[in-house]
N, C-alpha and C positions, 0 to 999 in steps of 0.2 A: 714057657711061652715067651715070644719076642714080639715087640711092637716097633715099627719104624714110624716115628711120629710125623715125619714130613717126607714120605716116599716120593711125592711128585716133584720135589726139588731135584732129585736124582733121576727118576724115571719119568721125566716130563713128556716124553714122546711115546711112552709105553712100549719100548723096544727091548727092555732089559729082561734077562732070564734070571729069576729068583729061585729056580728049582733047587739048587744046592743049599741055599740058605733055608728054604722051606723044609728040606729034608733034615736039617739039623735041629729044628725047633718042633716041639709038639704042636704048636700053632704059631703062625706068623701073620701078624696084622700089618698090612701096608696101608697106612692112612694117607690117602691121596690128596695131599695139600702141600703147598710150598712151605708153609710154616704154621705153627699153632701158637697163638699169643694168649688165648684165654686160659687162665690158670685152672679153672674147673675142668675144661676139656682135656687138658694134659693129665690131670689127676684121674679122670675117668678112663683115659686110654691106657694108663700104666697100672691100673688097679690090680690086674692079674698077671702082670709081666714080671719075668725074671731078668729079661734083657731088654734094654731100651736103646734104640738106634736113632741117631739124628744126622742130618746133613746141614751144617752151617746154620743151625737153628739155635737161638739162645734158650738155654734151660737155666733159669735163675736159681740161685742157691736157696732162695726163700721158697720156691716151688718144690725143689728137690727135698727140702726138709719136711714136706707134707706127704711124701711118698709113703705107702704102707710100710711100717717098720719091718726090716729084715726081709722084705720081699724081693726088691730089685737087687741083683748081685753084680750086674755088669752094665756100664754105659759105653756104648760104641759110637764114636764119631766116624761117620762114613766120609772121611777126608783126612787131610793132614793137620790143619790148624784145629786146636781144641780149646781155644780161649772162650768159646761159647758155652762150655760145660763147666759145672762147679767141681773142678777136679779136687780141690782141697777139702771141700765139704764131703765129697764122696769118699775120700781117703779116711776122714774121721769116722765115717759110717761103715768102713770096711767094704766099700764098693769099688771095684776096679774100674778104671777109665782107660780105654784103649783108642788108638787112632790107626790110620793107614798111611804111613809116611812116604811110601815109594810108588804109589799107583800111577802118579801123573808126572813123574820126573821128566821123561822124554817129551811128553806133550807140552808141558809148560815151557821147557827149554826151547822147543820149536816155536812157540808163540813169540818169545823174546827175539829169537833170530829172525823170524818173519818180519817183525817191526824193523829191525836193523836193515834187512834187505830192501824193504819198501822205502824206508827213509833215505837210503843211499841213492836212490834214483828218482826221488820225489814222486813216487807212484801215487800216493794218496792225493797230492796236490793236482797231479795231471788228471786223475779221474774226476776230481771236483770241477776242473775247468771244462771237461767234456760234458758233465751233467748240466753245466750252465750254458752249453752251446758254444763254447770257446774252443775252436780247432786250430788256433794260431800256431801251436807247436808242430802241427802237421804241415802247415802251408808256409811257414816262415821260420826265422831263427828260433831255436829252442830257448825258452826263457827261464827255465827252472834249474836249480843246481843239481849237478850229477857228480857222483864220486865213486871210486872203487872202494870196496870193502877191504881188500887185501892191503896190508900195510897200516891200516887204521888200528887204533887202540880201543879195546873195550875194557871198561872198569867195572868190576863186579863187587858191589857192596854187600858184605856178608856172604861172599860167594864161595866159601870153602865147604859148603854143604852139598847135598846130592844134586839139586837143580842147578846151582851155580857152577859146579864142576862139569855138569853136562853141557851147559852153555859154553863154558870155556873149551871143552873138547870140540864142539862144532865150530866155534870161532877160530880155533887153531887150524882146523881143516880148511877154513876159508882164507887162511893166510893172515889172520889178524894177530896183533899183539895183545896179550892178556895180562892184566894187572888185577889182583884180587886183594880186597881188604878183609882181614879177619882179626879178631881180638888177639888171637895167639900170635899173629904175625907170621904164620907158616902154615903150609898145607899139612893135612893129616899124615902121620908117619907111614901109614899103609897106602897112601895115594899112589896109584900106578897108571893113571889115565894119560898123563903127559910127561914129556921130557921137561924136567924142572928148569932147565936152562931157558926154556921158551915162556915160562910162566913166572911172573914175579908176585910174591905174596908179602904184604906189609900190614902192620897194625895202624898205619897212618891213612885215615880216610881221605884227608885233604890231598895227600900225595896222589891218590888214585883219581880224585875228582879233577885235579889240575891237569892231568895228562890225558884223560880219556876223551875220545871222540863220541863214544856212546857209553852212558852210565846205566847199568842194569841193576835194579834192586832185588836182593834175595834175602832180606832180613826177616826173621820171624816176628810176628806181632805179639808183644807182651808189654807189661807195665814199663819196662826199661826202654823199649823202642818206639812206643806210640808217639807219633807226632814229632819224631826227632830229626827227620830229614826235611829241613826248612830253608829259609832264606840264607842262613849262614853257609849251608852246604851248597845251595844252588849258585851262590855268588863265587864259589871256588871253581865252578865248571867253566869251560871255554864258552864264549858266546855262540860258537858254531856247533856246540855239542847238543846231543839229544838225551833226554832221560827216558828210561823204559822201566815200567813197574809191572811185574807179574807176580809179586809176592802178596802183600796185603796193603790195601789203600791207605789205611790209617797209620802206616809207618810214616807217610808224608804228612807234613803240616799243610793241609790243602789250601788254606788261605794264603800262605806264603807262596805256594806253588802257582796259584792262579795269578797273584800279583806279579811274580817274576816272569811268568809267561806273557802277561800284558806288557811288561816293560822290556821284553826281549832280552832278559838276562841270559837265557839260553835259547837255542834255536827252536826247541819244541819238545813235546812229550808224547810218548805212546803209552797209554794206560789201559791195561787189561783189568785193573782193579781200582776202585775208588773208595773213599772213606765210607760213604753210604752207597749201596748198590741196589738200584741205579742211583746216580746223582740226583739231588733234588731237582724238580722241574725247572727252577729258576737258576740253577747253577751255571756260572759262566763256562764251565767245562764243555757244555753242549755246543757252544757257539764260537769259542776261541779258534782262530784260523790255524794256530800252531799246536793244537791238541788233537790227537787221534785216539778214539775210544773203541774198546771192544768189551762185550758184556761178560767178563770173567770166563773167557773161552778156554783157558788152559786145561780145565778138567772136563769139559763138556763133550768131547768127541765120544762117539758111540763105544769104541773099543776101550777107551779110558774109563768110561763109566761102568762097563761090564767088568773090567778088571777090578774096579773098586768094590763092586758087589761081591766078587769072588774072594777078594782079600779080606773083606769084612767077615765073610764066612770062615776064612782061615782063623781070624781072631776068636770067633765064637766056638769053632771046633776045638781050638786050644783050650778055651775056658771049660768046655764040656768034658774034655779028657784030662784036665789038670788034676794031678795028685797033690801038688803044692803050688804056692804062689810063683815059684820059679818056672813052672811049666806054662804060664801065661805068656803071650807075646804082645809086643807093641803097647805095653802098659805105660802110661805117662804120669800116673800119680802114685 
């Protein structure tokens, strides 16, 4: 038996097809809520489950410790980031944890590029002017900055992974210069997406920040990266540069980001992710004129979400057919 603790987080419009997932499980319970926070409700839902599926829902280690001993064998994160799951506690209990790392690579990369294309022609600002009844750009001199993308430099922080390299591939097609920061200071040996002469890879984050017209974050969220992109990094950027974050909001030190945006340390920020989603009702991010927000849209497209369901089924099928631990796929613990 499998239970999806917060299926409505993924299937919020009830348009997804769970047929294949249902066929793999003796019984599949799709709990139609965005998240479950009540400990007893979680324990009730997993009482008979062999497989537990979540989507960006925190499952505390203290609650996991109260699961029926030896019953749950697999925790599935229906997504890429798995910091919400007690991976190490599950390992100690001999429970595999798996994720789906590749389902949204193209979709998230497209969101980052969409921000760049809109920012280059002040599209967001122009639409705001029209909503306020200001048609002056149609009747008189154009007052907003406009710039071509080709020839500009995009800096990808932590950009040697799947999504970062997809952004780089698209940016190259648009005629942009690409500079990637990675701890190794080089692209993967088997990287074949670009002509390396057109892509520079360095271990110096500051070098990337100082040169980029657009800085795009692609850093995973963990204890080593949480809150590490703050004032020190923002002050290395050009005052005309834009920050784009499609990775995880908590990678940024949000207080520093807000203050730097108020002080116009950088030109602005396009944020598909924030530290809390949505931001707190009183967060300045809602009203700052040089911030543009989207509600974590990278994974929300219909095709992307259906792919996620199907790839979650792949993980479960591999688990069901496994003869040894080596037969499992996408295991993270």
